[in-house]
Structure formats: structure tokens, C-alpha cells
One Martini backbone bead per residue (centre of mass of N, CA, C, O) as a GRO file, in nm:
protein
  316
    1MET     BB    1 -15.093  18.256   8.374
    2LEU     BB    2 -14.958  18.007   8.262
    3LEU     BB    3 -14.923  18.113   7.972
    4SER     BB    4 -14.752  18.353   8.052
    5LYS     BB    5 -14.522  18.180   8.167
    6VAL     BB    6 -14.456  18.027   7.912
    7LYS     BB    7 -14.390  18.273   7.741
    8THR     BB    8 -14.159  18.372   7.914
    9SER     BB    9 -13.980  18.115   7.894
   10LEU     BB   10 -13.953  18.119   7.582
   11ILE     BB   11 -13.830  18.398   7.548
   12ASN     BB   12 -13.586  18.351   7.723
   13ALA     BB   13 -13.475  18.110   7.554
   14CYS     BB   14 -13.402  18.280   7.296
   15PHE     BB   15 -13.139  18.409   7.468
   16VAL     BB   16 -13.012  18.120   7.448
   17ASN     BB   17 -12.695  18.033   7.323
   18ASN     BB   18 -12.702  17.749   7.370
   19ASN     BB   19 -12.456  17.707   7.634
   20LYS     BB   20 -12.448  17.999   7.680
   21LYS     BB   21 -12.417  18.243   7.907
   22ILE     BB   22 -12.628  18.504   8.045
   23ASN     BB   23 -12.702  18.781   8.172
   24ARG     BB   24 -12.986  18.809   8.361
   25ASN     BB   25 -13.051  19.112   8.332
   26LYS     BB   26 -13.029  19.114   8.025
   27LEU     BB   27 -13.239  18.899   7.975
   28ARG     BB   28 -13.479  19.052   8.102
   29ALA     BB   29 -13.467  19.298   7.916
   30ASN     BB   30 -13.497  19.150   7.648
   31ARG     BB   31 -13.764  19.011   7.712
   32SER     BB   32 -13.933  19.268   7.748
   33ILE     BB   33 -13.894  19.375   7.463
   34PHE     BB   34 -13.997  19.128   7.303
   35SER     BB   35 -14.275  19.116   7.438
   36ALA     BB   36 -14.371  19.390   7.327
   37ILE     BB   37 -14.372  19.297   7.033
   38CYS     BB   38 -14.578  19.047   7.065
   39GLU     BB   39 -14.789  19.240   7.178
   40GLY     BB   40 -15.022  19.289   6.987
   41LYS     BB   41 -15.118  19.521   6.753
   42ILE     BB   42 -14.943  19.670   6.476
   43THR     BB   43 -14.933  19.999   6.351
   44VAL     BB   44 -14.809  20.129   6.036
   45ASP     BB   45 -14.668  20.441   5.947
   46LYS     BB   46 -14.561  20.654   5.736
   47THR     BB   47 -14.231  20.821   5.762
   48THR     BB   48 -13.968  21.087   5.789
   49GLU     BB   49 -13.886  21.035   6.059
   50THR     BB   50 -13.680  20.985   6.309
   51PRO     BB   51 -13.602  20.746   6.500
   52THR     BB   52 -13.629  20.653   6.799
   53GLU     BB   53 -13.463  20.508   7.055
   54THR     BB   54 -13.675  20.288   7.106
   55VAL     BB   55 -13.693  20.178   6.818
   56LYS     BB   56 -13.396  20.109   6.789
   57LYS     BB   57 -13.390  19.907   7.023
   58LEU     BB   58 -13.598  19.707   6.921
   59ALA     BB   59 -13.461  19.640   6.653
   60ASP     BB   60 -13.191  19.544   6.772
   61GLN     BB   61 -13.300  19.311   6.952
   62TYR     BB   62 -13.441  19.143   6.733
   63THR     BB   63 -13.170  19.079   6.570
   64LYS     BB   64 -13.042  18.906   6.828
   65ILE     BB   65 -13.198  18.668   6.777
   66PRO     BB   66 -13.116  18.320   6.763
   67LYS     BB   67 -13.275  18.170   6.507
   68ASN     BB   68 -13.048  17.924   6.451
   69GLY     BB   69 -13.087  17.806   6.716
   70PHE     BB   70 -13.093  17.645   7.039
   71VAL     BB   71 -13.294  17.490   7.293
   72PHE     BB   72 -13.240  17.354   7.609
   73PHE     BB   73 -13.395  17.175   7.848
   74LYS     BB   74 -13.194  17.207   8.080
   75THR     BB   75 -13.211  17.518   8.094
   76VAL     BB   76 -13.519  17.544   8.145
   77LYS     BB   77 -13.538  17.368   8.401
   78GLU     BB   78 -13.361  17.555   8.581
   79ALA     BB   79 -13.557  17.811   8.549
   80TYR     BB   80 -13.847  17.611   8.528
   81PRO     BB   81 -13.938  17.365   8.735
   82GLU     BB   82 -14.260  17.394   8.766
   83ILE     BB   83 -14.288  17.356   8.417
   84ALA     BB   84 -14.101  17.140   8.285
   85GLU     BB   85 -14.281  16.893   8.212
   86MET     BB   86 -14.474  17.046   8.030
   87LEU     BB   87 -14.257  17.149   7.831
   88LYS     BB   88 -14.150  16.872   7.745
   89LYS     BB   89 -14.422  16.784   7.616
   90GLU     BB   90 -14.539  17.050   7.457
   91VAL     BB   91 -14.258  17.170   7.333
   92PHE     BB   92 -14.029  16.933   7.307
   93LYS     BB   93 -14.145  16.645   7.262
   94ASN     BB   94 -13.916  16.486   7.428
   95ARG     BB   95 -13.678  16.666   7.372
   96ASP     BB   96 -13.359  16.822   7.421
   97LYS     BB   97 -13.438  17.013   7.172
   98VAL     BB   98 -13.514  17.344   7.021
   99SER     BB   99 -13.587  17.565   6.802
  100VAL     BB  100 -13.629  17.900   6.779
  101ASP     BB  101 -13.837  17.904   6.554
  102GLU     BB  102 -14.045  17.728   6.705
  103ILE     BB  103 -14.081  17.912   6.952
  104ILE     BB  104 -14.183  18.164   6.807
  105GLU     BB  105 -14.432  18.024   6.696
  106MET     BB  106 -14.556  17.953   6.973
  107ILE     BB  107 -14.581  18.239   7.082
  108ASN     BB  108 -14.778  18.341   6.856
  109GLU     BB  109 -15.007  18.112   6.940
  110LEU     BB  110 -15.051  18.228   7.206
  111GLU     BB  111 -15.293  18.297   7.420
  112PRO     BB  112 -15.418  18.514   7.615
  113ASP     BB  113 -15.422  18.534   8.000
  114GLU     BB  114 -15.642  18.806   8.104
  115LYS     BB  115 -15.901  18.745   8.309
  116PHE     BB  116 -15.717  18.839   8.555
  117TRP     BB  117 -15.688  18.985   8.889
  118ILE     BB  118 -15.518  19.133   9.169
  119SER     BB  119 -15.597  19.146   9.520
  120PHE     BB  120 -15.618  19.298   9.857
  121ASP     BB  121 -15.641  19.189  10.204
  122LYS     BB  122 -15.738  19.178  10.544
  123TRP     BB  123 -15.753  18.948  10.790
  124GLU     BB  124 -16.028  18.937  11.053
  125GLY     BB  125 -16.069  18.660  11.129
  126ALA     BB  126 -16.074  18.365  11.339
  127GLN     BB  127 -15.967  18.161  11.118
  128LYS     BB  128 -15.668  18.062  11.273
  129ASP     BB  129 -15.348  17.894  11.336
  130LEU     BB  130 -15.191  18.162  11.344
  131SER     BB  131 -15.065  18.475  11.476
  132GLN     BB  132 -15.010  18.584  11.220
  133GLN     BB  133 -15.054  18.794  10.994
  134GLN     BB  134 -15.309  18.822  10.730
  135ILE     BB  135 -15.370  18.775  10.389
  136VAL     BB  136 -15.567  18.853  10.096
  137VAL     BB  137 -15.588  18.682   9.783
  138GLN     BB  138 -15.748  18.802   9.493
  139LEU     BB  139 -15.944  18.667   9.231
  140ASN     BB  140 -16.026  18.853   8.935
  141MET     BB  141 -16.233  18.985   8.705
  142ASP     BB  142 -16.219  19.129   8.418
  143ASP     BB  143 -16.363  19.347   8.197
  144ASN     BB  144 -16.415  19.146   7.965
  145LEU     BB  145 -16.565  18.938   8.138
  146ARG     BB  146 -16.781  19.131   8.243
  147LYS     BB  147 -16.900  19.198   7.965
  148GLU     BB  148 -16.988  18.907   7.903
  149ILE     BB  149 -17.184  18.888   8.136
  150GLU     BB  150 -17.363  19.146   8.064
  151SER     BB  151 -17.455  19.026   7.771
  152ASP     BB  152 -17.601  18.810   7.960
  153GLU     BB  153 -17.887  18.786   8.128
  154THR     BB  154 -17.843  18.526   8.294
  155ILE     BB  155 -17.551  18.568   8.395
  156ASP     BB  156 -17.596  18.844   8.525
  157ALA     BB  157 -17.815  18.760   8.728
  158PHE     BB  158 -17.648  18.555   8.879
  159PHE     BB  159 -17.409  18.739   8.976
  160THR     BB  160 -17.578  18.950   9.120
  161THR     BB  161 -17.697  18.754   9.330
  162TYR     BB  162 -17.437  18.633   9.440
  163TYR     BB  163 -17.290  18.907   9.539
  164LYS     BB  164 -17.494  18.996   9.758
  165GLY     BB  165 -17.390  18.768   9.963
  166THR     BB  166 -17.073  18.716   9.962
  167THR     BB  167 -16.957  19.012  10.035
  168GLU     BB  168 -17.073  19.002  10.339
  169GLN     BB  169 -16.907  18.720  10.440
  170HIS     BB  170 -16.646  18.769  10.257
  171PRO     BB  171 -16.322  18.816  10.102
  172ALA     BB  172 -16.505  19.002   9.882
  173HIS     BB  173 -16.609  19.117   9.565
  174SER     BB  174 -16.771  19.200   9.249
  175GLN     BB  175 -16.500  19.016   9.108
  176THR     BB  176 -16.467  18.766   9.280
  177LEU     BB  177 -16.379  18.422   9.266
  178GLY     BB  178 -16.121  18.395   9.461
  179TRP     BB  179 -15.910  18.284   9.746
  180ALA     BB  180 -15.627  18.355   9.970
  181ARG     BB  181 -15.462  18.271  10.271
  182VAL     BB  182 -15.168  18.457  10.395
  183TYR     BB  183 -14.853  18.406  10.526
  184LYS     BB  184 -14.580  18.648  10.598
  185PHE     BB  185 -14.266  18.559  10.599
  186PRO     BB  186 -13.944  18.630  10.537
  187ASP     BB  187 -13.877  18.312  10.421
  188LYS     BB  188 -14.200  18.254  10.416
  189TRP     BB  189 -14.499  18.121  10.278
  190ILE     BB  190 -14.851  18.062  10.385
  191ILE     BB  191 -15.113  17.859  10.276
  192GLU     BB  192 -15.421  17.809  10.435
  193GLU     BB  193 -15.631  17.912  10.202
  194ILE     BB  194 -15.866  17.792   9.954
  195GLN     BB  195 -16.139  17.983   9.794
  196THR     BB  196 -16.494  17.933   9.698
  197ASP     BB  197 -16.850  18.004   9.647
  198LEU     BB  198 -16.910  17.927   9.338
  199LEU     BB  199 -16.742  17.654   9.331
  200SER     BB  200 -16.654  17.355   9.267
  201ALA     BB  201 -16.397  17.138   9.215
  202ASP     BB  202 -16.541  17.074   8.908
  203ILE     BB  203 -16.666  17.339   8.787
  204LYS     BB  204 -16.932  17.391   8.944
  205ILE     BB  205 -17.197  17.471   9.094
  206SER     BB  206 -17.248  17.532   9.398
  207ASN     BB  207 -17.437  17.358   9.645
  208GLN     BB  208 -17.475  17.648   9.817
  209LEU     BB  209 -17.673  17.795   9.573
  210GLU     BB  210 -17.986  17.755   9.602
  211ASP     BB  211 -18.093  18.049   9.648
  212VAL     BB  212 -17.983  18.159   9.376
  213LEU     BB  213 -18.130  17.927   9.179
  214LYS     BB  214 -18.451  17.942   9.230
  215GLU     BB  215 -18.502  18.159   8.972
  216PHE     BB  216 -18.402  17.926   8.782
  217THR     BB  217 -18.389  17.739   8.521
  218PRO     BB  218 -18.257  17.456   8.395
  219GLU     BB  219 -18.150  17.598   8.139
  220GLN     BB  220 -18.005  17.831   8.284
  221ILE     BB  221 -17.819  17.655   8.458
  222GLU     BB  222 -17.672  17.533   8.216
  223THR     BB  223 -17.557  17.801   8.112
  224ILE     BB  224 -17.395  17.870   8.364
  225GLY     BB  225 -17.218  17.615   8.372
  226ALA     BB  226 -17.081  17.662   8.095
  227PHE     BB  227 -16.942  17.928   8.171
  228LEU     BB  228 -16.768  17.824   8.401
  229LYS     BB  229 -16.617  17.605   8.237
  230LYS     BB  230 -16.488  17.799   8.026
  231HIS     BB  231 -16.335  18.020   8.242
  232PHE     BB  232 -16.246  17.843   8.539
  233VAL     BB  233 -16.024  17.667   8.478
  234ASP     BB  234 -15.767  17.665   8.706
  235TRP     BB  235 -15.794  17.908   8.907
  236ASP     BB  236 -15.623  17.798   9.151
  237LYS     BB  237 -15.350  17.783   9.000
  238LYS     BB  238 -15.339  18.083   8.925
  239LEU     BB  239 -15.333  18.188   9.212
  240VAL     BB  240 -15.078  18.040   9.312
  241SER     BB  241 -14.892  18.146   9.089
  242ALA     BB  242 -14.916  18.441   9.179
  243ILE     BB  243 -14.793  18.397   9.461
  244ILE     BB  244 -14.521  18.297   9.365
  245ASP     BB  245 -14.444  18.559   9.216
  246MET     BB  246 -14.459  18.742   9.462
  247ALA     BB  247 -14.242  18.593   9.627
  248ARG     BB  248 -14.013  18.629   9.425
  249ASN     BB  249 -14.015  18.948   9.435
  250GLU     BB  250 -13.945  18.910   9.769
  251ASP     BB  251 -13.732  18.676   9.819
  252VAL     BB  252 -13.859  18.417   9.877
  253THR     BB  253 -13.781  18.068   9.950
  254SER     BB  254 -14.078  17.962  10.050
  255ILE     BB  255 -14.372  17.748  10.006
  256TYR     BB  256 -14.682  17.679  10.171
  257ILE     BB  257 -14.935  17.410  10.212
  258PHE     BB  258 -15.178  17.289  10.353
  259ASP     BB  259 -15.307  16.988  10.409
  260GLU     BB  260 -15.580  16.775  10.409
  261ASP     BB  261 -15.549  16.669  10.703
  262PHE     BB  262 -15.551  16.954  10.837
  263LYS     BB  263 -15.820  17.078  10.683
  264LYS     BB  264 -16.062  16.879  10.773
  265LYS     BB  265 -16.158  17.053  11.028
  266TYR     BB  266 -16.300  17.279  10.818
  267SER     BB  267 -16.390  17.061  10.595
  268LYS     BB  268 -16.654  16.863  10.423
  269SER     BB  269 -16.508  16.872  10.144
  270LYS     BB  270 -16.346  16.631   9.976
  271SER     BB  271 -16.297  16.762   9.697
  272LYS     BB  272 -16.154  17.023   9.801
  273LEU     BB  273 -15.932  16.891   9.960
  274LYS     BB  274 -15.809  16.746   9.717
  275ARG     BB  275 -15.767  16.989   9.531
  276PHE     BB  276 -15.630  17.224   9.716
  277TYR     BB  277 -15.445  17.002   9.921
  278ARG     BB  278 -15.315  16.823   9.661
  279GLU     BB  279 -15.333  16.879   9.351
  280VAL     BB  280 -15.228  17.167   9.323
  281PRO     BB  281 -14.947  17.139   9.458
  282ARG     BB  282 -14.850  16.897   9.295
  283ASP     BB  283 -14.880  17.036   9.003
  284LEU     BB  284 -14.676  17.288   9.116
  285GLY     BB  285 -14.420  17.133   9.275
  286PHE     BB  286 -14.492  17.022   9.536
  287LYS     BB  287 -14.390  16.883   9.857
  288ARG     BB  288 -14.381  16.685  10.105
  289ASP     BB  289 -14.407  16.816  10.448
  290THR     BB  290 -14.287  17.001  10.738
  291LEU     BB  291 -14.410  17.258  10.929
  292LEU     BB  292 -14.223  17.505  11.109
  293VAL     BB  293 -14.377  17.680  11.398
  294GLY     BB  294 -14.202  17.696  11.636
  295ASN     BB  295 -14.358  17.419  11.815
  296ARG     BB  296 -14.482  17.346  11.538
  297GLU     BB  297 -14.636  17.073  11.342
  298ILE     BB  298 -14.723  17.083  10.989
  299PRO     BB  299 -14.885  16.945  10.742
  300ALA     BB  300 -14.733  16.987  10.413
  301TRP     BB  301 -14.647  17.186  10.138
  302LYS     BB  302 -14.341  17.231   9.937
  303ARG     BB  303 -14.167  17.521   9.780
  304ALA     BB  304 -13.921  17.636   9.610
  305VAL     BB  305 -13.787  17.961   9.526
  306ALA     BB  306 -13.711  18.133   9.243
  307THR     BB  307 -13.544  18.402   9.218
  308ASN     BB  308 -13.462  18.709   9.054
  309LYS     BB  309 -13.142  18.643   9.105
  310GLY     BB  310 -13.106  18.325   8.997
  311THR     BB  311 -13.178  18.163   9.263
  312THR     BB  312 -13.216  17.873   9.473
  313ASN     BB  313 -13.372  17.859   9.772
  314HIS     BB  314 -13.386  17.762  10.121
  315ALA     BB  315 -13.531  17.706  10.395
  316LYS     BB  316 -13.451  17.722  10.741
   0.00000   0.00000   0.00000
């Protein structure tokens, strides 16, 4: 998801001609069209038929990309503050501007990051700190990843055994990797929990899966561990990034995540407390704050959300 976001920001940047501002709705429409051109392999057959209006539009928009222009870091930082520092280092190479030709080349080199999809459930459990209704946002493995699992006898057997137990006890189904529990207020969303039963904080097999692993040899367990490490690094950041995008689409102004001091009453895992409730929000641009709900003050991380209307609002 992060790579998808980087690709979106770079494509958007291609339509910013030097310092001139462009209508944001037009920018978004152009970006969508150009993104469609970039994605997937295109097979072209010769024809004598007149081009359709869609084809004409695609061709026209592609010719409008200012290939000889430059994109300025200041412009990108204003549009994508949450990933600005990463873009500064990885894309701009600490320069103030980069040519559009370079950006288009980078876009073409980005590998798709479509291993996951999102689903929702309603939380019916008792473990809640606020009285507000809560939803569960589930991060799930896509069909291609599932096919890769099924193609390996050891990996398939592991996941089959794992899902027999976890889906009965937690808000997950047979493709869920991890989930977050979220309160949705009109002006803010609050992430109360980020969780997975499958992985430890450092992307190893959870130490709570002894019963699942007892039928596997040490060699098989090593194979399973390598698979998890290959595919699930930063899964938690991808989940939170998806929630940020959802909030942006609903014009929410702020997102909060409970911090590790507040969450330690529920978790004995110091590594997960550090990872989910300190490192993840910090790395995604959240700042230490105090969450006010009614007469309660909860230590949390806060991030303002840049809405699709093109402005960054702040929670009241």
C-alpha cells in the first residue's frame, strides 16, 4: 500500500508544471487516467476502426504531461506530508527538485503492492475503553498470495492449521493477516488496537502458536518463518495507511492511536507495545498528544488528515 501511495504521489507530481497551481479535481482526473496507462501490460492490435472517445482522451492526456519540467519537493511535501521525508530521501535524493522524466522512470520501476485487501466487521467484544460503537478493519491476503501458499505443502498445512483456531476466537476469517479496532467519530477516528495472532513484532512466528507448530519439523518451521518474513514486513503500517486513506475519503480531520503507556494494561508483549503503539504511528507521521473524549484524557498519537478536498484540517 505504501508503494501504491508513492506511485500516486509521483504521478500527481507529474501534472504540477513548475510552480503553477492546477485545479485539484482536474489533477485527480488526470492522475487517474495516467495511472490507468501505467498499470498492467498493454497489447495493441492493428485496426482500421476509428479510435473511441476513451482512447482519444487517454492519448490526449498523455501528451499533456510536462516531460521537460521539474517537480519541486516543496509542492510534494504540502500534498503528502506523511511520506515527505521518505520521498525526499528516496526520490529527490535530498535535492529541491527532480525532473519529470526521472519521476516517470521511477513510476515504471515501482513494483505493484497488491498483496492485501481490506474487509470490515463489527466489534462485539467486551474489551473496549470507550462506549462508541467500534468497527474492525481487517487486512487480508489476496488471491495471488493465497495461491502461493497453496502451492507449498508445508506453508499450506501451516496456514490451514492456524486458521482453524484463530477464526473462532478473534475478528478474523480464513484470509486475515491482522486487524485494527477503530472508533469512528464525525471529526476523528481512533485506533484502539492493532493486532495479529500470526506474527511477533519482528515478523517471526508468534510464540503463542506452539500448538500449531508441534506437528512441524525444525526445517519446516524455518521454511514457514522465511515465508512470513518475505511477504509480511510492515503489514501493520500498510493497515494503518489504509485506515488513513479511508478517513480521508470520509473527510475526517484527525486520526488517533492509543499509545504504549495506555495499552500496556492489555498486553504483556513489550515488543508489540513498542511496535504497534510507538514505532508504527511515529513512522507514519503521528505526533504525541492527548486524546479528549468526554471528560477523559487518554495518552495517544495524533495525525491531521489531508482531505480529498485539498485542505488539511485539524480536529476540534
